C-alpha positions in Angstrom: -2.3 -28.9 -2.5 -3.6 -30.4 -6.0 -5.6 -27.7 -7.6 -7.3 -27.7 -11.2 -8.1 -24.3 -12.8 -10.4 -23.8 -15.5 -9.8 -20.8 -17.7 -6.4 -19.6 -19.0 -7.3 -15.8 -19.3 -5.7 -13.1 -17.4 -7.3 -14.2 -14.0 -6.4 -18.0 -14.6 -3.0 -17.2 -15.7 -2.3 -15.1 -12.6 -3.8 -17.4 -10.2 -1.7 -20.4 -11.7 1.4 -18.3 -11.7 0.8 -17.5 -7.8 0.0 -21.2 -7.0 2.7 -22.6 -8.9 5.3 -20.5 -7.1 4.3 -21.8 -4.0 4.8 -25.4 -5.0 1.2 -26.4 -5.6 0.2 -29.0 -7.9 -1.6 -26.8 -10.6 -3.4 -28.1 -13.6 -4.9 -25.6 -16.2 -7.8 -26.6 -18.4 -8.9 -24.5 -21.4 -9.8 -24.9 -25.2 -7.2 -22.2 -26.1 -4.3 -24.3 -27.2 -2.0 -21.6 -27.7 -2.5 -19.8 -24.5 -1.9 -23.1 -22.7 1.4 -23.7 -24.6 2.4 -20.3 -23.4 1.6 -20.9 -19.9 3.3 -24.2 -19.9 6.5 -22.8 -21.3 6.9 -20.3 -18.4 5.1 -21.9 -15.7 5.5 -25.4 -13.8 2.1 -26.4 -14.4 0.3 -29.1 -16.3 -2.1 -28.1 -18.9 -5.1 -30.0 -20.4 -7.0 -28.9 -23.6 -10.8 -29.3 -23.5 -14.3 -28.1 -22.3 -13.7 -27.8 -18.4 -17.4 -28.8 -17.7 -16.9 -32.3 -19.5 -16.5 -35.2 -16.9 -14.0 -36.9 -19.3 -11.8 -33.8 -19.4 -12.0 -33.2 -15.7 -10.9 -37.0 -15.2 -7.9 -36.4 -17.4 -7.1 -33.3 -15.4 -7.1 -35.4 -12.3 -10.4 -34.3 -10.6 -10.5 -37.7 -8.8 -7.8 -36.8 -6.1 -7.8 -33.0 -6.6 -8.1 -30.9 -3.3 -10.0 -27.9 -5.1 -11.5 -26.9 -8.5 -11.3 -23.3 -9.4 -13.7 -22.1 -12.4 -12.7 -18.9 -13.6 -13.6 -19.1 -17.2 -15.5 -16.1 -18.8 -18.6 -18.4 -19.3 -20.7 -18.3 -15.9 -22.6 -21.4 -17.2 -19.4 -23.5 -17.7 -18.2 -22.4 -14.3 -21.5 -23.3 -12.5 -21.9 -27.0 -14.6 -18.2 -27.7 -13.9 -18.6 -27.4 -10.0 -21.9 -29.4 -10.3 -19.9 -32.2 -12.1 -17.2 -32.1 -9.8 -19.4 -32.4 -6.8 -21.7 -35.0 -8.2 -19.3 -37.3 -9.8 -16.0 -36.8 -8.1 -16.9 -35.4 -4.5 -14.3 -32.7 -4.9 -14.0 -31.1 -1.4 -13.6 -27.4 -2.5 -15.2 -25.6 -5.4 -14.8 -22.1 -6.4 -16.6 -20.4 -9.3 -16.2 -16.9 -11.0 -19.8 -15.5 -11.7 -20.2 -12.2 -13.3 -23.8 -12.0 -14.3 -25.8 -9.9 -11.8 -28.9 -12.0 -12.4 -27.0 -14.8 -10.9 -25.5 -13.0 -8.1 -28.6 -11.5 -6.8 -29.8 -15.1 -5.4 -27.1 -16.4 -3.0 -29.6 -19.0 -1.9 -28.5 -21.0 -5.1 -25.1 -21.8 -3.9 -25.7 -24.7 -1.8 -25.0 -28.5 -2.4 -28.7 -29.3 -2.9 -29.0 -26.8 -6.0 -25.7 -25.6 -7.1 -22.7 -26.9 -5.2 -20.3 -24.0 -5.1 -18.4 -23.1 -1.9 -17.3 -19.8 -3.0 -18.7 -17.3 -5.6 -16.2 -14.6 -6.8 -17.3 -11.8 -8.8 -14.5 -9.8 -10.3 -16.7 -6.8 -11.1 -17.9 -6.2 -7.7 -14.4 -6.7 -6.1 -12.8 -4.1 -8.4 -15.8 -1.6 -8.0 -15.3 -1.7 -4.1 -11.6 -1.4 -4.7 -12.1 1.8 -6.8 -14.8 3.1 -4.2 -12.1 2.8 -1.4 -9.6 4.7 -3.4 -12.2 7.6 -3.8 -13.0 7.5 -0.3 -9.4 8.0 0.7 -8.0 10.7 -1.7 -4.3 10.2 -2.4 -4.1 6.5 -1.5 -2.8 3.9 -3.9 -4.2 1.1 -2.2 -6.9 0.6 0.9 -7.1 -2.8 2.1 -9.5 -3.9 5.0 -8.7 -6.3 7.6 -10.8 -7.7 10.5 -13.9 -6.7 9.1 -12.9 -3.2 8.4 -11.4 -2.4 11.9 -8.0 -2.4 10.6 -6.6 -1.1 7.3 -3.3 -1.4 5.4 -2.8 1.7 3.1 -0.2 2.4 0.2 0.7 6.0 -0.4 3.2 7.9 -2.3 5.2 10.2 -0.2 5.1 13.6 -1.8 7.7 16.6 -1.8 7.2 18.6 1.3 5.2 16.0 3.1 5.5 16.4 7.0 7.7 13.3 7.4 9.6 13.5 4.1 13.3 13.7 4.9 12.7 12.6 8.5 13.5 9.2 10.3 10.2 7.0 11.0 10.9 7.3 14.8 9.7 10.9 14.6 6.2 9.7 13.5 5.4 9.0 17.2 6.3 12.8 17.9 4.4 14.2 15.3 1.2 11.9 16.4 1.6 11.1 20.1 -1.9 10.0 20.3 -2.2 7.8 17.2 -0.6 4.3 17.0 0.5 3.0 13.7 3.3 0.9 12.1 5.0 1.3 8.6 5.0 -2.3 7.3 7.2 -1.8 4.3 8.5 0.7 2.0 9.2 0.3 -1.7 11.7 2.8 -3.1 12.3 2.9 -6.9 10.6 -0.4 -7.0 12.8 -2.3 -4.4 11.3 -3.4 -0.9 12.8 -2.1 2.3 12.1 -3.2 5.7 11.7 -0.1 7.8 13.2 0.6 11.1 13.1 3.6 13.3 16.1 5.1 11.4 14.6 4.7 8.2 14.6 8.2 6.4 11.3 8.7 4.2 12.1 10.0 0.8 10.2 11.6 -1.9 8.2 9.2 -4.0 8.6 6.4 -1.6 5.7 3.9 -1.7 4.8 3.6 2.0 2.7 0.7 3.3 1.2 1.4 6.7 -1.3 -0.1 8.9 -3.7 1.5 11.7 -6.9 1.2 13.2 -9.5 2.6 10.4 -10.5 5.8 12.4 -6.8 6.7 12.3 -5.9 6.3 8.8 -6.7 9.9 7.3 -4.4 11.4 10.2 -1.5 8.9 9.3 -1.9 9.7 5.5 -1.5 13.5 6.2 2.1 12.7 7.6 3.4 11.3 4.3 1.8 13.8 1.8 -0.1 17.0 1.3 -3.6 17.5 2.4 -6.2 16.0 -0.2 -9.5 17.8 -0.3 -12.6 15.3 -0.2 -13.5 14.1 -3.7 -16.9 15.5 -4.9 -17.1 15.2 -8.8 -16.4 11.9 -10.5 -16.4 10.9 -14.0 -17.1 7.1 -14.9 -16.3 5.9 -18.6 -17.9 2.7 -19.4 -21.5 1.4 -18.7 -20.6 -2.2 -18.3 -21.0 -4.2 -15.0 -18.0 -2.1 -13.2 -19.1 1.4 -14.5 -22.8 0.8 -13.7 -22.1 -0.7 -10.2 -19.7 2.1 -9.4 -22.1 4.7 -10.3 -24.7 3.2 -8.2 -22.3 2.9 -5.3 -21.2 6.6 -5.6 -24.4 8.5 -6.8 -25.5 9.3 -3.3 -22.3 11.0 -1.9 -20.8 12.4 -5.2 -21.7 14.2 -8.5 -21.5 11.3 -11.0 -21.2 11.5 -14.7 -21.2 8.3 -16.7 -20.2 8.3 -20.4 -21.2 5.1 -22.4 -21.0 5.0 -26.2 -24.1 2.5 -26.7 -27.4 4.2 -26.7 -29.4 1.0 -25.7 -27.1 0.7 -22.6 -27.4 4.2 -21.6 -31.1 3.8 -21.5 -30.9 0.8 -19.4 -28.4 2.3 -16.9 -30.6 5.6 -16.4 -33.3 3.3 -15.6 -31.3 1.9 -12.7 -29.8 5.2 -11.4 -31.4 8.0 -9.6 -28.9 10.8 -9.4 -26.2 10.0 -11.9 -26.0 11.9 -15.3 -25.7 9.5 -18.1 -24.0 10.8 -21.4 -24.0 8.9 -24.7 -20.8 9.5 -26.5 -17.2 8.5 -27.0 -14.9 9.4 -24.0 -12.0 9.8 -26.3 -13.6 12.6 -28.0 -11.8 15.8 -26.7 -14.9 18.0 -27.6 -17.2 15.9 -25.3 -14.7 16.0 -22.4 -14.2 19.8 -22.7 -18.0 20.3 -23.0 -18.6 18.3 -19.9 -16.1 20.3 -18.0 -13.6 17.4 -17.4 -11.2 20.0 -15.9 -13.5 20.2 -12.8 -13.3 16.5 -12.3 -11.7 15.2 -8.9 -11.6 11.7 -10.2 -11.7 10.2 -13.7 -12.3 6.3 -13.9 -12.0 4.7 -17.2 -13.5 1.2 -16.7 -14.4 -0.2 -20.1 -13.4 -3.6 -21.2 -10.9 -2.1 -23.7 -7.5 -1.3 -22.2 -6.3 1.0 -24.9 -9.6 2.8 -24.7 -9.2 3.4 -21.0 -5.5 4.5 -21.3 -6.4 7.0 -24.0 -9.4 8.6 -22.5 -7.6 8.8 -19.2 -4.8 10.3 -20.6 -6.9 12.8 -22.4 -8.7 13.8 -19.1 -5.4 14.4 -17.4 -4.2 16.6 -20.2 -7.4 18.7 -19.8 -7.1 19.1 -16.0 -9.0 16.1 -14.3 -7.1 16.1 -10.9 -6.6 12.4 -10.5 -7.2 9.7 -13.4 -7.6 5.9 -13.0 -7.6 3.2 -15.6 -8.8 -0.3 -15.7 -6.2 -2.3 -17.3 -6.2 -6.0 -17.9 -3.0 -6.7 -19.4 -0.3 -7.0 -16.7 2.4 -5.7 -18.8 0.5 -2.4 -19.1 -0.3 -2.0 -15.4 3.3 -1.2 -14.2 4.0 0.7 -17.4 1.2 3.1 -16.8 0.9 3.6 -13.0 2.3 6.7 -11.6 2.8 8.3 -14.8 0.2 10.4 -16.8 -2.3 7.9 -15.4 -2.3 8.0 -11.4 -3.6 4.6 -10.7 -3.8 1.6 -13.0 -6.2 -1.1 -11.7 -5.6 -4.5 -12.4 -8.8 -6.7 -12.2 -7.0 -9.9 -12.1 -4.7 -9.1 -9.0 -8.0 -8.1 -7.1 -9.8 -11.2 -8.0 -6.7 -13.2 -7.4 -6.4 -11.8 -3.7 -9.7 -12.8 -3.0 -9.3 -16.2 -4.3 -6.2 -16.9 -2.3 -7.8 -16.3 0.9 -9.9 -19.4 0.1 -6.6 -21.5 -0.7 -4.1 -20.8 2.0 -3.5 -23.3 4.6 -3.8 -22.7 8.4 -6.8 -20.4 9.5 -6.1 -17.6 6.9 -9.1 -15.4 6.5 -8.1 -12.5 4.4 -5.6 -12.1 1.6 -4.3 -8.9 -0.3 -1.9 -9.2 -3.4 0.3 -6.2 -3.4 2.8 -4.7 -5.8 1.8 -6.7 -8.8 1.6 -10.0 -7.1 5.1 -9.7 -5.6 4.2 -9.0 -2.0 1.3 -9.9 0.1 -0.7 -9.1 3.2 -2.5 -11.6 5.1 -4.9 -11.9 8.1 -4.4 -15.2 10.2 -6.1 -16.4 13.2 -3.7 -17.7 16.1 -4.9 -21.0 17.7 -3.6 -23.0 20.6 -1.3 -22.4 23.3 2.3 -22.0 24.1 2.9 -26.0 23.8 1.0 -26.5 20.5 1.6 -23.3 18.6 4.5 -21.4 17.4 3.2 -18.0 17.8 0.6 -18.1 20.9 2.2 -17.1 24.2 5.2 -15.6 22.5 6.4 -11.8 22.0 6.8 -10.7 18.5 10.5 -10.6 18.7 10.7 -14.2 19.8 8.7 -15.4 16.7 10.9 -16.8 14.0 9.4 -14.9 11.1 10.6 -15.5 7.6 13.0 -12.8 6.2 10.9 -9.9 4.9 7.9 -10.6 7.0 6.5 -8.1 9.6 3.5 -8.3 11.8 1.5 -5.1 11.7 -1.3 -5.4 13.8 -3.4 -7.6 15.9 -7.0 -7.5 16.6 -8.2 -9.0 19.9 -12.0 -9.1 21.1 -12.6 -6.1 18.7 -9.7 -4.1 20.0 -6.9 -3.1 17.6 -3.5 -3.5 18.9 -0.4 -2.1 16.9 2.3 -4.6 16.9 5.7 -3.9 18.8 8.4 -6.1 19.6 7.2 -6.9 23.1 3.6 -7.4 21.9 2.4 -11.0 23.1 0.1 -12.9 20.8 -2.7 -14.8 22.3 -5.0 -17.6 21.2 -7.7 -16.4 18.8 -6.1 -13.1 18.0 -6.5 -12.0 14.3 -2.8 -11.2 13.1 -2.1 -9.0 10.3 1.2 -9.6 8.3 3.1 -8.2 5.5 5.4 -10.3 3.3 7.7 -8.5 0.9 8.6 -12.0 -0.5 5.4 -14.1 -1.1 7.5 -17.2 -1.7 7.8 -17.3 2.0 4.1 -17.8 2.4 4.3 -21.5 3.5 6.7 -20.7 6.2 4.1 -18.2 7.6 1.4 -20.7 6.9 3.4 -23.3 9.2 3.7 -20.8 12.0 -0.1 -20.5 12.5 -0.6 -24.3 12.2 -1.5 -25.9 15.4 0.5 -29.3 16.4 -1.6 -32.5 16.5 -1.2 -32.5 20.4 -3.6 -29.6 20.8 -6.2 -31.2 19.0 
């Protein structure tokens, strides 16, 4: 696939890396010469220096025969104009734009060919906010991912010392919960992936990815770790788009305090919130945190635009007794460094955004994609089509499907019914199939499995 990416910041660079690994023809356009030079030195991509909305620059990038334009610069207006130019002058088939301003996002009727020809609008702030909300709703989870419109969830948790299943083989899970069907899709032990079998013994600190019907998630979580009480008190640091969105989502169910250093921004946020308490101050000030009883916080979320400020305030909060601390971290190198240490969860906005983008890029009928483990692994939801003659999966038991190494089928959703996958489960046409890949380089092999032969059409 020939793809042009506008913007070489963290999102653009991470997306380019993902797509180039999968052997797409990728061109990156930006005005930042040094960033482009660094990307070209480590990735198999083409780079063009220039303003991405200019027709001449798009022509130089090869827009005439591009399959897709992905505009992910920090400038909403540039992204929108680039999509308009691509549509009006070059009839580019697929156009995706990152749009951050809530004023634009509030009017979805804008995004039609007659007005603004953008096929998919991506809002990183909204994606990150919903991601954090899910983590707060499921205490103890490292990731909570929805499939099939929320009917199925894939959850990552860390197996704690003295958890009911720690030290026992996975096959005993069925004896612990005979009425609950679940499947462990993968285990990461000391950073290395394991494909689990019934004989796999869970060890302390294993990262366990399991899949189950949504109403069974909490029951399964309790098998791998100690009981976590529901969260009630939430501290949010940063009154930008993420912080204010998050406070709005949480204030009806939780006791929310939001800390913002800018006085005018505090006043604006206060006008839009009903129950949250807005505090003007510096979250890295120990006296402020102690005065506001941060030791009673169930969750402390640092979501400013400054990585270092987020890390420092989260570390301070943890030191003063906050139960779980999260920090929004843009620099990829910091994410793995911080996660699981003093900071319980490091949130990467670019990986959250890239996951959403990938669902619109995958071949075959792929409707959902989640990037996992810093982009090394992937979970996807694909729809099976055809019959036993035209499809490589329809009409076959899972044990008969030639899945790429490191790939597991976790669950199937059939006519709103959740079916946890077992070796003998037979896939039918129109099934939504949820797969886990520990090696995302195999994604094209998975896509080909779900492509229907021409004879079916």
